[in-house]
C-alpha positions in Angstrom: -0.8 -21.2 -16.8 1.0 -19.1 -14.1 -1.0 -17.7 -11.3 -2.0 -14.1 -11.6 -2.2 -11.7 -8.6 -4.1 -8.6 -7.9 -2.6 -6.3 -5.2 -4.8 -4.1 -3.1 -2.8 -1.5 -1.2 -4.2 0.0 2.0 -4.5 3.7 2.8 -3.9 6.0 5.8 -5.3 4.5 9.0 -3.8 1.1 8.3 -0.6 1.9 10.2 0.2 0.2 13.6 3.3 0.4 15.8 5.7 -2.5 15.1 4.1 -3.1 11.7 5.9 -5.7 9.4 8.9 -5.9 11.7 8.8 -9.7 11.5 8.8 -9.5 7.7 11.9 -7.3 7.6 13.7 -9.5 10.1 13.1 -12.5 7.9 13.5 -10.9 4.4 16.7 -9.2 3.4 14.9 -7.7 0.5 12.2 -6.1 2.7 14.8 -4.8 5.1 16.7 -3.2 2.1 13.5 -1.3 1.1 13.3 0.1 4.6 17.0 1.1 4.6 16.7 2.6 1.2 13.7 4.7 2.2 15.6 5.9 5.3 18.5 7.1 3.2 16.3 8.8 0.5 14.3 11.0 3.0 16.8 11.1 5.9 14.3 9.5 8.3 15.0 6.4 10.5 12.1 4.3 9.2 12.8 1.4 11.6 12.5 3.7 14.5 9.4 5.4 13.0 7.6 2.2 12.3 8.7 0.1 15.2 9.2 2.5 18.1 6.6 5.3 17.6 3.4 5.2 19.6 0.0 5.1 17.8 -0.5 8.8 18.2 2.8 9.8 16.6 2.4 7.2 13.9 -1.0 8.5 13.0 0.2 11.9 11.8 -0.1 12.3 8.1 3.6 13.1 7.7 4.5 9.8 9.5 1.7 7.4 8.5 1.8 8.0 4.8 5.5 7.3 4.4 5.4 4.4 6.9 2.5 2.6 5.2 4.0 3.1 1.7 7.4 1.7 3.0 5.6 -1.3 4.6 3.7 -2.0 1.3 6.9 -1.8 -0.8 8.8 -3.9 1.6 6.2 -6.6 1.5 6.2 -6.4 -2.3 9.9 -7.1 -2.2 9.5 -10.1 0.0 6.7 -11.4 -2.3 8.9 -10.9 -5.4 11.5 -13.2 -3.9 8.9 -15.9 -3.9 8.0 -15.2 -7.5 4.8 -13.4 -6.6 4.3 -10.2 -8.6 1.1 -8.3 -9.5 -0.8 -8.4 -12.8 -3.2 -5.8 -11.5 -2.8 -3.1 -8.8 -5.1 -0.7 -7.1 -4.8 1.3 -3.8 -7.2 3.0 -1.5 -6.4 6.7 -1.2 -2.7 6.8 -0.2 -2.5 3.2 -1.3 -2.7 4.4 -4.9 1.0 5.4 -4.7 2.3 1.9 -4.0 0.0 0.8 -6.8 1.6 3.4 -9.1 5.0 1.9 -8.2 3.8 -1.7 -8.7 2.5 -0.8 -12.1 5.8 0.8 -13.2 4.3 4.3 -13.4 6.6 5.7 -10.7 10.2 4.7 -9.9 11.1 3.7 -6.4 12.9 7.0 -5.7 10.0 9.0 -7.1 7.2 7.3 -5.2 9.1 7.7 -1.9 9.9 11.3 -2.4 6.3 12.1 -3.7 4.7 10.3 -0.8 7.0 12.0 1.7 6.0 15.5 0.4 2.3 14.5 0.2 2.3 13.5 3.9 4.1 16.7 4.9 1.7 18.9 2.9 -1.4 17.2 4.2 -0.2 17.4 7.8 0.5 21.1 7.5 -2.8 21.9 5.8 -4.8 19.9 8.4 -3.0 21.7 11.2 -3.9 25.0 9.6 -7.6 23.9 9.2 -7.7 22.8 12.9 -6.2 26.1 14.1 -8.7 28.1 12.1 -11.6 26.1 13.4 -10.6 25.3 17.0 -13.0 22.8 18.6 -15.1 22.9 15.4 -12.8 21.4 12.8 -13.9 19.8 9.6 -13.5 16.1 9.3 -15.2 12.9 8.1 -18.1 10.6 9.1 -18.8 7.0 8.2 -22.4 6.3 7.3 -23.2 2.6 7.9 -26.1 0.6 6.6 -27.5 3.1 4.0 -27.2 2.6 0.2 -24.3 4.6 -1.2 -26.6 6.5 -3.6 -28.7 7.7 -0.7 -25.6 9.0 1.1 -24.5 10.8 -2.0 -28.0 12.4 -2.3 -27.9 13.5 1.4 -24.4 15.0 1.0 -25.5 16.9 -2.2 -28.3 18.5 -0.2 -26.1 19.9 2.5 -23.6 22.8 2.0 -20.0 21.8 2.6 -20.8 18.1 2.8 -19.3 15.7 0.3 -19.4 12.0 -0.3 -15.7 11.1 0.0 -15.1 7.4 0.2 -17.4 4.9 -1.6 -16.2 2.0 0.6 -18.9 -0.7 0.0 -22.6 -1.2 -0.3 -22.8 -1.0 3.5 -20.4 2.0 4.1 -19.9 5.4 2.7 -17.8 8.2 4.2 -18.7 11.9 4.1 -16.3 14.8 4.4 -17.3 18.2 5.4 -17.2 21.1 7.9 -18.1 20.4 11.5 -21.7 21.7 11.1 -22.2 20.0 7.7 -21.2 16.7 9.1 -23.6 17.0 12.1 -26.4 17.8 9.7 -25.5 14.9 7.4 -25.2 12.5 10.3 -28.7 13.5 11.5 -30.2 13.2 8.0 -28.6 9.8 7.4 -29.9 8.5 10.7 -33.4 9.7 9.9 -33.1 8.1 6.5 -32.5 4.7 8.1 -28.7 4.5 8.5 -27.7 1.9 11.2 -25.0 4.2 12.5 -23.2 7.5 11.7 -19.7 7.6 13.2 -17.5 10.6 13.3 -14.0 9.5 12.3 -10.8 10.3 14.2 -9.0 11.9 11.2 -7.1 15.1 10.8 -9.1 16.7 8.0 -11.9 16.6 5.4 -10.0 14.3 3.0 -11.1 13.7 -0.6 -13.3 16.9 -0.7 -12.9 20.4 -2.1 -12.0 21.5 1.4 -8.5 20.1 0.7 -7.9 22.3 -2.4 -5.0 24.1 -0.7 -3.2 20.8 -0.3 -3.9 19.8 -3.9 -2.5 23.1 -5.2 0.7 22.5 -3.2 1.0 18.9 -4.2 0.6 19.8 -7.9 3.8 21.8 -7.7 5.6 18.8 -6.2 4.5 16.6 -9.1 5.4 19.1 -11.8 8.7 17.6 -12.7 8.0 14.0 -11.7 7.8 11.5 -14.6 4.8 9.2 -14.7 5.2 6.3 -17.2 2.4 4.4 -18.8 1.3 1.4 -16.6 2.8 -2.0 -17.4 0.0 -3.9 -15.7 -3.7 -3.4 -15.0 -4.0 -0.2 -12.8 -7.1 1.5 -11.5 -7.9 5.1 -10.4 -9.7 6.2 -7.3 -10.8 9.4 -9.2 -12.4 7.7 -12.2 -13.1 4.3 -10.8 -11.8 2.9 -14.0 -8.6 1.5 -15.5 -5.7 3.9 -16.1 -4.2 3.7 -19.6 -1.6 6.5 -19.6 0.9 8.0 -17.2 -0.4 11.5 -17.9 -3.8 10.4 -16.6 -2.2 9.0 -13.5 -0.4 12.2 -12.9 -3.5 14.4 -13.2 -5.5 12.0 -11.0 -2.8 12.1 -8.3 -3.6 15.8 -7.8 -7.4 15.5 -8.2 -7.2 12.6 -5.7 -7.0 15.0 -2.8 -10.3 16.8 -3.6 -12.3 14.0 -5.2 -14.0 11.0 -3.8 -12.5 7.5 -3.7 -14.6 5.4 -6.1 -13.5 2.1 -4.5 -16.6 0.0 -5.3 -16.3 1.0 -9.0 -12.6 -0.1 -9.0 -13.5 -3.4 -7.4 -16.1 -4.1 -10.0 -13.7 -3.3 -12.9 -11.0 -5.6 -11.4 -13.6 -8.4 -10.8 -14.6 -8.2 -14.5 -10.9 -8.4 -15.6 -10.4 -11.4 -13.4 -13.5 -13.0 -14.9 -12.4 -12.4 -18.4 -8.8 -13.4 -17.8 -9.2 -16.9 -16.3 -11.4 -16.4 -13.3 -10.7 -17.3 -9.7 -8.9 -20.5 -10.5 -6.1 -18.5 -12.1 -6.1 -15.3 -9.9 -5.5 -14.5 -6.2 -6.3 -11.2 -4.6 -3.7 -10.0 -2.0 -3.5 -7.0 0.3 0.2 -6.3 0.8 0.4 -3.8 3.6 -0.6 -3.2 7.2 -4.1 -4.1 8.2 -6.9 -6.0 6.5 -9.5 -3.3 5.7 -9.5 -3.8 2.0 -9.8 -7.5 2.3 -12.9 -6.9 4.4 -14.4 -4.5 1.8 -13.7 -7.0 -1.0 -15.5 -9.6 1.0 -18.6 -7.4 1.1 -18.8 -7.4 -2.7 -20.9 -9.9 -4.7 -17.8 -11.5 -6.0 -15.8 -11.5 -2.8 -17.5 -14.5 -1.3 -16.3 -16.8 -4.0 -12.8 -15.3 -4.2 -11.7 -13.9 -0.9 -8.8 -11.4 -0.6 -6.0 -12.2 1.8 -4.1 -9.7 4.0 -0.4 -10.1 3.6 1.5 -8.4 6.4 3.3 -11.1 8.4 6.2 -13.4 7.6 4.1 -16.4 8.5 1.6 -15.5 5.8 4.3 -14.7 3.2 6.2 -17.9 3.9 3.0 -19.9 3.4 2.3 -18.5 0.0 
């Protein structure tokens, strides 16, 4: 039986100057993706991805389109080797390459949608920062405390929200500056190993991003979302996506609702178990970085079936 692949697509924060340059230089298909994106949005993607410094690349209006382009370019290189996904899921921004991989969004649609998403989020985050100078909302990672305890702490604090359910060892909270400080203190007192304020532009995946969600909903109004052709999973529900209409509504809710990543991982693991197990499946992370492979490794099923980052030509050529 042919090998099956599950693709995990990384989110914002995975970007790095020079990312996937060696892939593009060795794969005509990957380079074509980068060139096509450049033409679609009138941005020199090679210059953005390979010549920008880390600060410039970290802006939402730059990082989101760069990471998406990188993931789609790697997918193209993998397709040349006969490697295509039977399941796809993405963390936050990564959900958009997953929508493309599942046939829900066309190439042109996913690029234009992600471009507008990045521009909107950058603008809203700049507005939030200006309104709260030196006291801006943001996110904190709580390490070493059970997720359910972190959720309980957030629920007890005004303007604090459990935002990213990353693993059994790590949960991220979004909130106002004061709410985060209170949540960090409460988590530490409850036994958290560490509470780390993250270097992010805004309180992502929380109701504090409602303005961005309202603007993004207008962008999606006329965009067609087809039904998925492979297994696809939602950050918003933590479950499989059956209909394009569901994917479309979730794409808006995505900005104000938590990322239920651990739930998605469990659903994917169950599908893999039912459909042949680890002898017939491989889990790949096509995109910059290796965060999702690490999170998969923290699961009860990850040790027996590790996920592999795929972001260099050396790795791709060895598959």
